[in-house]
C-alpha positions in Angstrom: -28.4 53.6 -40.0 -24.5 53.8 -38.1 -24.9 55.8 -35.3 -22.8 58.8 -34.5 -20.3 57.0 -32.1 -19.7 54.3 -35.0 -19.1 55.8 -38.2 -15.6 56.9 -39.0 -14.2 60.3 -38.0 -15.1 62.2 -40.9 -12.2 64.5 -40.0 -9.7 61.4 -40.3 -9.5 61.9 -44.5 -6.2 59.9 -44.3 -7.7 57.0 -42.2 -5.2 57.7 -39.2 -7.6 55.0 -37.3 -6.3 52.3 -38.9 -3.1 52.4 -37.8 -4.8 50.8 -34.6 -5.2 47.5 -33.6 -8.6 45.8 -33.9 -8.6 45.9 -30.0 -7.1 49.7 -29.6 -9.6 50.7 -32.1 -12.3 49.1 -29.9 -11.2 51.1 -27.1 -11.5 54.2 -29.0 -14.8 53.5 -30.5 -15.4 52.8 -26.7 -14.0 56.4 -26.1 -16.2 58.0 -28.3 -19.4 56.6 -27.2 -18.5 57.8 -23.8 -18.1 61.2 -24.8 -21.4 61.1 -27.0 -23.9 59.8 -24.5 -22.5 60.6 -21.4 -20.6 64.0 -21.5 -22.0 65.8 -24.7 -25.7 66.4 -23.3 -23.8 68.0 -20.1 -21.0 70.4 -21.2 -23.2 73.5 -22.4 -25.1 73.8 -19.2 -22.1 73.2 -17.0 -19.8 75.4 -19.3 -22.2 78.4 -19.2 -22.3 78.1 -15.4 -18.6 77.5 -15.2 -19.1 74.1 -13.2 -17.9 70.6 -12.8 -20.6 68.0 -13.6 -19.2 65.8 -11.0 -21.6 62.8 -11.8 -19.1 62.2 -14.4 -16.9 60.5 -11.8 -18.5 57.5 -11.2 -19.5 57.2 -15.3 -15.8 57.7 -15.3 -15.0 54.8 -13.3 -17.4 52.6 -14.9 -16.1 53.0 -18.4 -13.1 50.8 -18.0 -11.1 53.9 -19.7 -8.6 55.0 -16.4 -5.4 54.1 -15.9 -5.0 52.4 -19.5 -1.0 54.2 -19.2 -0.4 51.9 -16.3 0.5 48.4 -16.6 -0.4 47.0 -13.2 -2.6 49.3 -12.2 -6.3 49.0 -13.3 -8.3 46.0 -14.6 -6.7 45.8 -18.2 -3.3 44.0 -19.5 -0.3 45.7 -21.1 -0.2 49.2 -20.8 -1.9 51.2 -23.9 0.3 52.2 -26.6 0.6 56.2 -26.8 -1.1 56.4 -30.2 -4.2 55.2 -29.0 -3.9 56.9 -25.6 -3.2 60.0 -27.8 -6.5 59.5 -29.7 -8.4 58.8 -26.5 -7.6 62.5 -25.5 -8.2 63.6 -29.1 -11.7 61.9 -28.8 -12.2 63.8 -25.5 -11.4 67.2 -26.8 -13.4 66.3 -30.2 -16.2 66.5 -27.5 -15.4 69.1 -24.9 -12.2 69.9 -23.8 -12.5 70.5 -20.4 -13.7 67.2 -19.1 -10.8 66.2 -21.5 -8.4 68.3 -19.4 -9.9 67.0 -15.9 -8.8 63.2 -17.0 -5.6 64.5 -18.6 -5.0 66.3 -14.9 -5.8 63.0 -13.2 -4.7 60.5 -15.4 -1.8 62.2 -16.9 -0.3 64.9 -14.8 -0.8 63.5 -11.2 -0.9 59.9 -12.0 2.3 59.6 -14.0 4.1 62.1 -11.7 3.5 59.0 -9.1 4.8 56.6 -11.3 7.9 58.5 -12.6 9.2 59.8 -9.3 7.2 57.7 -6.6 9.2 54.7 -5.9 7.7 51.0 -5.9 5.6 51.1 -2.2 4.4 54.9 -3.2 2.9 53.5 -7.1 1.4 50.7 -5.0 0.0 52.5 -2.5 -1.9 55.6 -4.7 -2.3 54.2 -8.7 -4.7 51.5 -7.9 -7.1 53.9 -6.1 -6.7 56.4 -8.9 -7.1 53.9 -11.6 -10.4 53.4 -10.0 -10.7 57.0 -9.9 -11.7 56.2 -6.1 -8.9 59.3 -5.3 -9.0 62.1 -8.0 -5.5 63.7 -8.6 -4.3 66.9 -9.2 -0.8 68.9 -9.8 0.4 71.8 -8.1 3.0 73.3 -10.1 2.6 77.0 -11.1 2.5 79.8 -8.9 0.7 83.4 -8.9 3.8 85.2 -9.7 5.6 82.5 -11.9 4.7 80.5 -14.9 7.3 79.9 -17.3 10.0 80.8 -15.4 8.7 78.6 -12.2 12.2 76.5 -12.6 14.2 79.1 -11.1 11.7 81.2 -9.6 9.3 78.5 -7.6 8.8 80.3 -4.0 7.0 77.7 -2.2 9.2 76.4 0.1 9.6 73.0 1.8 11.4 72.4 5.1 12.9 68.8 6.6 11.7 68.6 10.2 12.5 65.3 11.3 10.3 62.7 9.4 7.9 65.7 8.3 8.3 68.2 5.8 6.7 71.8 6.4 5.0 73.3 3.4 4.4 77.1 2.7 3.3 78.9 -0.2 0.8 79.4 -3.3 -0.6 77.4 -6.7 -2.2 79.1 -9.3 -4.3 77.5 -12.0 -4.6 74.1 -10.6 -6.6 71.7 -12.1 -9.0 69.7 -9.9 -7.8 71.0 -7.1 -11.0 72.4 -5.7 -12.2 68.3 -5.8 -8.9 66.6 -6.2 -8.6 63.8 -2.9 -4.0 63.6 -3.8 -2.4 66.9 -5.2 1.3 66.7 -6.3 2.9 69.6 -4.5 6.4 70.6 -5.9 8.2 73.1 -3.8 11.9 74.2 -3.4 13.9 72.5 -0.7 14.8 75.5 1.5 18.2 73.8 2.4 19.4 72.4 -1.1 17.4 74.8 -3.0 16.5 71.8 -4.8 12.5 71.3 -6.1 11.0 68.0 -4.4 7.8 66.4 -4.4 4.8 66.1 -2.3 1.4 64.1 -2.3 -1.2 66.2 -0.4 -4.2 65.3 1.0 -7.0 67.2 0.1 -8.1 67.4 4.4 -4.7 67.8 5.3 -4.7 71.2 7.9 -3.2 74.0 6.5 -4.3 73.4 2.9 -6.4 75.6 1.1 -7.9 75.1 -2.6 -10.3 78.5 -3.5 -11.8 78.4 -7.3 -11.0 80.7 -10.2 -14.3 82.3 -11.2 -15.0 84.2 -14.2 -12.5 82.3 -16.7 -13.4 82.3 -20.6 -11.8 79.5 -21.8 -12.2 75.3 -20.1 -14.9 77.1 -17.5 -15.8 73.3 -17.0 -12.6 72.8 -15.2 -12.3 73.6 -11.9 -9.1 75.5 -11.8 -8.2 76.6 -7.9 -5.6 79.1 -6.3 -3.9 76.7 -3.7 -3.0 78.1 -0.4 -0.2 76.1 1.6 0.1 77.3 5.4 2.6 75.2 7.3 1.1 72.0 6.0 3.0 68.9 7.7 3.4 66.0 4.8 5.5 62.6 6.1 8.3 61.7 4.5 6.5 58.8 3.9 4.5 61.1 1.5 7.6 63.0 -0.3 8.3 61.7 -3.9 11.4 59.4 -3.3 12.5 59.4 -7.2 12.4 63.2 -7.6 15.0 65.4 -6.6 15.6 68.6 -8.8 13.0 70.2 -11.4 14.7 67.8 -14.1 12.5 65.3 -12.4 9.4 67.5 -13.0 10.8 68.3 -16.5 10.1 64.8 -17.6 6.8 64.4 -16.3 6.2 67.5 -18.7 7.8 66.3 -21.3 5.7 63.2 -21.5 2.3 64.8 -20.8 3.3 67.6 -23.3 2.4 65.6 -26.4 -1.0 64.7 -24.9 -1.9 68.5 -24.6 -1.0 68.9 -28.5 -3.3 65.8 -29.0 -6.3 67.6 -27.0 -5.5 70.6 -29.6 -6.0 68.4 -32.7 -9.5 67.0 -30.7 -10.4 70.5 -30.3 -9.9 71.2 -34.0 -11.8 68.2 -35.1 -14.8 69.2 -33.2 -14.7 72.7 -34.0 -14.0 71.5 -38.1 -17.0 69.2 -37.4 -19.4 71.2 -36.5 -18.4 74.3 -39.3 -19.1 71.1 -41.8 -22.1 70.4 -41.0 -23.6 74.1 -40.5 -22.4 74.5 -44.0 -24.4 71.5 -45.0 -27.1 72.4 -44.0 -27.5 76.4 -43.7 -29.3 77.7 -46.6 -28.1 81.6 -48.3 -28.8 83.1 -51.4 -30.7 80.1 -52.2 -28.1 77.4 -51.4 -26.3 75.6 -48.9 -23.1 77.4 -47.2 -20.9 74.1 -48.6 -21.5 75.6 -52.1 -19.7 78.7 -52.0 -15.5 78.9 -52.8 -14.8 81.0 -49.7 -16.9 78.5 -47.7 -14.6 75.8 -49.2 -11.5 77.3 -48.5 -11.8 77.7 -45.2 -12.8 73.9 -44.9 -10.2 72.8 -46.7 -7.5 74.6 -44.9 -8.8 73.3 -41.4 -8.9 69.8 -43.0 -5.6 70.5 -44.3 -4.3 71.6 -40.9 -6.2 68.3 -39.5 -4.1 65.8 -41.3 -1.2 67.9 -41.2 -1.0 67.7 -37.3 -2.3 64.3 -37.0 0.6 62.9 -38.8 2.6 64.8 -36.3 1.4 63.4 -33.6 1.5 59.7 -35.2 5.1 59.8 -35.8 5.5 61.4 -32.2 3.9 58.5 -30.3 5.7 56.4 -32.4 9.2 57.7 -31.1 7.3 57.5 -27.4 6.6 54.0 -27.4 10.4 53.3 -29.0 11.6 55.2 -26.1 13.7 57.8 -28.2 11.6 61.0 -28.1 13.0 63.9 -26.3 11.7 67.2 -25.2 12.1 68.9 -28.4 10.1 66.4 -30.1 6.8 67.0 -27.9 7.8 70.4 -27.6 7.4 71.3 -31.4 4.3 69.1 -31.5 2.6 71.2 -28.8 3.8 74.7 -30.3 2.9 73.5 -34.0 -0.4 71.7 -33.2 -1.8 74.7 -30.7 -1.2 77.3 -33.5 -2.9 75.3 -36.4 -5.7 74.8 -33.7 -6.0 78.4 -33.1 -6.4 78.7 -37.2 -9.1 76.1 -37.3 -11.3 77.2 -34.3 -11.6 81.0 -35.8 -12.5 79.6 -39.6 -14.9 77.2 -37.7 -16.7 80.1 -36.2 -16.5 82.6 -39.0 -18.4 79.8 -41.1 -21.1 80.3 -38.4 -21.6 83.7 -38.7 -23.4 85.3 -35.9 -24.1 82.3 -35.2 -20.8 81.5 -34.0 -20.9 83.8 -30.9 -23.7 81.6 -29.6 -24.0 78.8 -26.6 -26.2 76.3 -28.2 -24.4 76.2 -31.8 -21.0 75.1 -29.8 -18.8 76.3 -32.1 -18.2 79.3 -29.9 -17.4 76.6 -26.3 -14.3 75.5 -29.0 -13.2 79.1 -30.0 -13.0 80.0 -26.5 -11.5 76.9 -25.1 -8.8 76.9 -27.7 -7.3 79.9 -25.9 -6.0 77.9 -22.8 -5.1 75.0 -24.5 -3.1 77.2 -26.4 -1.2 78.2 -23.2 -1.0 75.4 -20.6 2.2 72.9 -20.5 4.4 75.5 -21.8 3.5 78.2 -24.2 4.0 78.6 -27.8 7.1 80.8 -27.3 8.7 78.7 -24.4 8.1 75.7 -26.3 9.8 77.3 -29.4 13.0 77.9 -27.3 13.3 74.4 -26.7 13.0 73.7 -30.3 15.5 76.5 -31.2 18.0 75.3 -29.2 18.1 71.7 -29.9 18.4 72.8 -34.2 20.8 75.6 -33.1 22.6 74.5 -29.8 22.2 78.4 -29.0 20.2 78.9 -25.6 18.0 81.9 -26.0 16.2 81.7 -23.1 16.8 85.2 -20.6 
């Protein structure tokens, strides 16, 4: 019998995996196997407890899946294409969106910020260890009073003092920050009013990260409230190629598509659970799958998955060609996460009362979808980015 990790993704109705090369598909299957064998057995208990399984860091380190996007950093050849890395994010979220988010913050936001905004010496200093997961990264942008308006409203400050910078302020919702070794912190320079990036070590005096408790979504992710009190950072740890918020936006533009791939993975995970349950659960002497209204929910879910996958495949092609723009990733994030919300609701509906019990897993997908729907730009903000692109009129307040 074909194992679960080897068989084709049952939601891949149009065989999108066929677009990968043979070597790329091997990496995808390795990702699938890792998530099913190493992650799946851990997630329900840790989701219920709201804790991150730290032992996964060592297992990720041994998996060979980290840093594939960064040529020259890690034990692999040329940088992986966006279709493969997108499908890897999808495979991770197909099992657990929290672990996929942990990986995305480290391998995406933190590493890409250093890749894009650091100079060669900084990339050579930090990225090899991050590609091995010897050092875990975090990305500190959002603040307690500023989310969507962070570009204009950033309150965290940086003041030059000789060869060092002094950082003061607060950050909120910072994934991985409770245990990350390196935290990319964005702060506004008090002299020129421009946003700059700094890499702060976890043991730097004045740096404090406190876990946010009582979350109802992505409970395995250890988001933190970060406080910076006269944190001194040497000039050598300021990202040398980040001089304004435009550089932050470049990082977000590149990583936002990864969130859309995560949303696709959540859709697929919920759909697979619902399809399996519908074929096994008996009502009125027959499987739920034999009822017209249940088939309608399953087909609508598959339609959302397939159309979203097609959009993301084309987006990956635009990224690989170097011609994608902000509005491309914004449309994908806004559209795919909205479709995800529909699919997880329809999937939970098929489970009836069992859909709110953690042992059936679909409740976890239903809850986790809410965080993915909101972070890396809300639907409303991404809509305005696309709206400005297609009309030439800015509707931002």
